[in-house]
C-alpha positions as MATLAB code, in Angstrom:
seq = 'XXXXXXXXXXXXXXXXXXXXXXXXXXXXXXXXXXXXXXXXXXXXXXXXXXXXXXXXXXXXXXXXXXXX';
ca = [
     304.951  125.650   44.494;
     304.888  123.463   41.394;
     307.728  121.269   42.757;
     305.734  120.699   45.925;
     302.658  119.718   43.921;
     304.715  117.366   41.747;
     306.279  115.776   44.843;
     302.896  115.313   46.512;
     301.438  113.826   43.323;
     304.377  111.411   43.226;
     303.699  110.380   46.822;
     300.009  109.873   46.059;
     300.867  107.843   42.979;
     303.254  105.626   44.960;
     300.651  105.129   47.675;
     298.025  104.155   45.125;
     300.414  101.644   43.548;
     301.079  100.135   46.955;
     297.348   99.898   47.691;
     296.749   98.234   44.323;
     299.498   95.647   44.969;
     298.126   94.907   48.423;
     294.626   94.528   47.015;
     295.951   92.047   44.442;
     297.586   89.994   47.200;
     294.367   89.993   49.210;
     292.404   88.894   46.161;
     294.748   85.944   45.654;
     294.527   85.036   49.328;
     290.722   85.160   49.271;
     290.613   82.941   46.191;
     292.702   80.354   48.040;
     290.446   80.530   51.079;
     287.383   80.157   48.869;
     288.818   76.997   47.314;
     289.616   75.496   50.716;
     286.223   76.396   52.149;
     284.458   74.820   49.172;
     286.268   71.575   49.947;
     285.339   71.745   53.641;
     281.706   72.549   52.854;
     281.494   69.656   50.394;
     282.830   67.204   52.980;
     280.468   68.599   55.618;
     277.454   68.213   53.329;
     278.444   64.648   52.505;
     278.918   63.798   56.191;
     275.547   65.319   57.029;
     273.801   63.401   54.265;
     275.369   60.090   55.272;
     274.598   60.662   58.958;
     271.011   61.621   58.137;
     270.579   58.492   56.061;
     271.994   56.258   58.773;
     269.754   57.857   61.398;
     266.680   57.475   59.185;
     267.396   53.767   58.742;
     268.069   53.350   62.473;
     264.802   55.059   63.425;
     262.891   52.936   60.898;
     264.420   49.750   62.329;
     263.603   50.809   65.891;
     260.003   51.595   64.903;
     259.646   48.217   63.223;
     261.042   46.492   66.303;
     258.423   48.048   68.552;
     255.549   47.398   66.117;
     255.841   43.653   66.394;
];
């Protein structure tokens, strides 16, 4: 009985170690994805700001053209 309990505890311990290692790998992978996404989001925000500025100037020029 006690050998069976010890064996099962060993299996549980090994499983927990494996889960912990896998979780560490996932954490590293998520950190990498977060870094890449931050870069993409920064470029997207910059593109949106530049496009918005260009459109604002274009609309202002068109309005001025029709005023005169």
